[in-house]
C-alpha positions in Angstrom: -40.4 3.1 30.2 -42.1 2.5 26.9 -44.3 -0.6 26.4 -46.0 0.7 23.3 -47.9 -2.1 21.5 -46.6 -4.7 23.9 -49.2 -7.3 24.9 -49.0 -7.8 28.6 -51.1 -10.1 30.8 -51.7 -9.0 34.4 -53.4 -11.3 36.9 -55.1 -9.9 40.0 -55.7 -6.9 37.7 -58.9 -5.5 39.1 -57.7 -4.5 42.6 -54.7 -3.3 44.6 -51.2 -3.7 43.1 -52.5 -5.4 40.0 -54.8 -2.5 39.2 -52.1 0.0 39.7 -49.9 -2.0 37.4 -52.6 -2.1 34.7 -53.1 1.7 34.9 -49.3 2.4 34.6 -48.9 0.0 31.7 -51.9 1.6 29.9 -50.2 5.0 30.3 -47.2 3.7 28.5 -49.2 2.5 25.5 -49.3 -1.2 26.3 -52.1 -3.5 25.3 -53.1 -4.9 28.7 -54.9 -8.2 29.2 -56.5 -8.0 32.7 -57.3 -11.2 34.5 -59.3 -11.4 37.7 -61.9 -13.5 39.5 -63.7 -10.4 40.8 -66.5 -9.8 38.3 -67.7 -6.5 39.8 -64.3 -5.0 39.8 -63.6 -6.3 36.2 -66.9 -4.6 35.1 -65.5 -1.3 36.5 -62.4 -1.8 34.4 -64.4 -2.6 31.3 -66.4 0.6 31.7 -63.1 2.5 32.0 -62.1 1.0 28.6 -65.4 2.0 27.0 -65.1 5.6 28.2 -61.4 6.1 27.4 -61.0 3.8 24.4 -58.1 2.0 26.0 -56.2 -1.0 24.7 -57.6 -3.1 27.6 -59.1 -6.6 27.5 -60.7 -8.1 30.6 -61.3 -11.7 31.4 -62.8 -13.3 34.5 -60.7 -16.3 35.3 -59.8 -18.4 38.3 -56.0 -18.6 38.1 -56.0 -21.8 40.3 -57.9 -23.6 37.5 -55.4 -24.6 34.8 -58.1 -25.3 32.2 -59.5 -21.8 32.5 -56.0 -20.2 32.4 -55.0 -22.2 29.3 -58.3 -21.3 27.5 -57.8 -17.6 28.2 -54.1 -17.5 27.1 -55.0 -19.4 23.9 -57.8 -17.0 23.2 -55.5 -14.0 23.7 -52.8 -15.4 21.5 -55.2 -16.2 18.7 -57.3 -13.0 18.9 -55.2 -10.2 20.3 -51.6 -11.3 19.6 -48.4 -12.7 21.0 -48.0 -12.2 24.7 -44.7 -10.3 25.4 -44.9 -10.0 29.1 -46.6 -11.4 32.2 -47.3 -10.0 35.6 -48.6 -12.5 38.3 -50.2 -10.4 41.1 -53.2 -12.5 42.2 -53.2 -13.2 45.9 -55.3 -14.0 48.9 -54.6 -13.9 52.7 -55.9 -16.3 55.2 -55.0 -15.4 58.8 -54.6 -17.8 61.7 -52.1 -19.8 63.7 -50.8 -22.7 61.7 -51.9 -25.4 64.1 -55.5 -24.1 64.0 -55.7 -23.3 60.3 -58.4 -25.2 58.3 -57.7 -27.4 55.4 -59.7 -25.0 53.1 -57.7 -22.0 54.2 -54.3 -23.8 53.6 -55.3 -25.2 50.2 -57.0 -22.1 48.9 -54.0 -20.0 49.8 -51.6 -22.2 47.8 -54.2 -22.7 45.0 -54.3 -19.0 44.3 -50.9 -17.7 45.5 -48.7 -20.5 44.2 -50.5 -22.8 41.8 -52.0 -19.8 40.1 -48.5 -18.5 39.3 -47.5 -21.9 38.0 -50.6 -22.2 35.8 -50.1 -18.8 34.2 -46.3 -19.1 33.7 -46.7 -22.6 32.2 -49.3 -21.4 29.7 -47.5 -18.3 28.7 -43.8 -19.5 28.7 -44.4 -22.4 26.3 -45.4 -19.8 23.8 -42.7 -17.3 24.7 -40.1 -20.0 24.4 -41.1 -20.6 20.8 -40.5 -16.9 20.1 -37.3 -16.8 22.2 -38.3 -13.7 24.1 -40.3 -12.5 27.1 -40.3 -11.1 30.6 -42.2 -12.2 33.7 -42.7 -10.6 37.1 -44.4 -12.3 40.0 -45.5 -10.4 43.1 -44.3 -12.2 46.2 -43.9 -10.7 49.6 -41.2 -9.8 52.1 -43.0 -12.3 54.3 -41.4 -15.0 52.1 -38.1 -14.5 53.9 -39.0 -13.2 57.3 -41.5 -15.1 59.5 -44.9 -13.6 60.3 -47.1 -14.7 63.2 -50.5 -15.9 62.1 -49.6 -15.5 58.4 -47.8 -18.8 58.0 -49.9 -20.1 55.0 -49.4 -16.8 53.2 -45.7 -16.6 53.9 -45.1 -20.2 52.8 -47.1 -19.7 49.6 -45.0 -16.6 48.7 -41.7 -18.4 49.6 -42.8 -21.1 47.1 -43.5 -18.4 44.4 -40.1 -16.8 45.0 -38.3 -20.1 44.6 -40.4 -21.1 41.6 -39.7 -17.9 39.7 -36.0 -18.2 40.3 -36.0 -21.8 39.0 -38.1 -20.8 36.0 -35.7 -18.0 35.2 -32.8 -20.4 35.2 -34.6 -22.8 32.9 -35.6 -20.1 30.4 -32.6 -17.9 30.4 -31.2 -19.4 27.2 -34.5 -18.6 25.5 -34.1 -14.9 26.4 -37.0 -15.0 28.9 -36.4 -13.0 32.1 -38.1 -14.0 35.3 -38.1 -11.8 38.3 -39.9 -11.1 41.6 -41.1 -8.0 43.3 -41.5 -8.6 47.1 -43.6 -5.8 48.7 -43.7 -5.1 52.4 -46.8 -3.4 54.0 -48.7 -1.7 51.2 -51.9 0.3 51.4 -54.2 -2.3 49.8 -57.5 -4.0 50.8 -55.4 -7.0 52.0 -53.3 -4.8 54.3 -56.3 -2.9 55.7 -58.0 -6.1 56.8 -55.1 -6.4 59.3 -56.0 -3.0 60.9 -58.5 -2.9 63.7 -58.6 0.9 64.1 -57.1 4.2 62.8 -53.9 3.5 64.5 -53.2 0.5 62.3 -50.8 2.2 59.8 -48.7 3.8 62.6 -48.4 0.5 64.4 -47.1 -1.1 61.3 -44.6 1.7 60.8 -43.5 1.4 64.5 -43.2 -2.4 64.5 -44.5 -4.8 67.2 -42.0 -6.4 69.5 -44.6 -8.7 71.0 -45.2 -10.2 67.5 -41.5 -10.1 66.5 -42.3 -7.6 63.7 -39.8 -5.0 62.7 -41.0 -1.5 61.9 -40.4 0.4 58.6 -37.2 2.5 58.6 -38.4 4.8 55.9 -41.4 5.6 58.2 -44.1 5.1 55.6 -46.3 2.4 54.2 -45.9 1.7 50.5 -48.5 2.8 48.0 -49.6 0.5 45.2 -47.9 2.8 42.8 -44.6 2.2 44.5 -44.9 -1.5 43.8 -46.3 -1.0 40.3 -43.2 1.1 39.3 -40.9 -1.6 40.5 -42.8 -4.1 38.4 -42.6 -1.9 35.3 -38.9 -1.5 35.8 -38.3 -5.3 35.8 -40.5 -5.7 32.8 -38.8 -3.0 30.9 -35.7 -3.0 28.6 -33.9 -1.0 31.3 -33.7 -4.3 33.2 -32.6 -6.3 30.1 -29.7 -8.0 32.0 -31.7 -8.8 35.2 -33.2 -12.2 35.8 -33.9 -14.4 38.8 -33.8 -11.3 41.0 -36.0 -10.7 44.1 -36.6 -6.9 44.4 -37.6 -6.0 47.9 -39.9 -3.0 48.1 -40.6 -2.6 51.8 -39.0 0.6 53.0 -36.3 -1.4 54.7 -38.7 -3.4 56.9 -36.9 -6.7 56.7 -33.4 -5.1 56.9 -32.5 -6.7 53.6 -32.9 -10.2 55.1 
């Protein structure tokens, strides 16, 4: 997959799946615009650019703030070039039973996971539409289609993202803008590790948990961030030029295709 000289915006770019996606895109020759609200992690990325002379541009931005998003996208378009592709991978997880969840946990989950995707897609696609070309991939979750105990806010926010991207893809298909979703299952990230209480955490995820109505993973392994990044790159690439409004599940069979 060759993204040579493409200008690709990635949100949630300083950690986890977003960071893996940035690294893979840089390896293909892309010009990557990395957005994140984690200043310390962005500084690490900036140092990597300085040492390796990469086509990497970093911006600290809160994706839930539409004004910040619009400012950054305008600056990129005016100073770096036309954005060809967008990856929305920002996300947060707030655990808790739904009837005990705080207002702040509910609203912050949707602000980042759902409104953040809307803000980025709106800012980028109005410009893509003028050029009649583009590709977008949003990172959702297999929890969007299969219930998760104590993860209701997260699951609902990701279900909204999945539906939003499909609707966006329908609206923009005539402008040759493809919009797709990658829905990971359990992936070895900082977010996943916060669910583990001891060293048996990974194996318990693989085995499943009948008491919590959670299926295991048929492929008997937890995904790596590179597994998810490669799926994202495929949907961005010309190899997927006739794929839009698709939800690609990358979960080792954990949701049995549901």
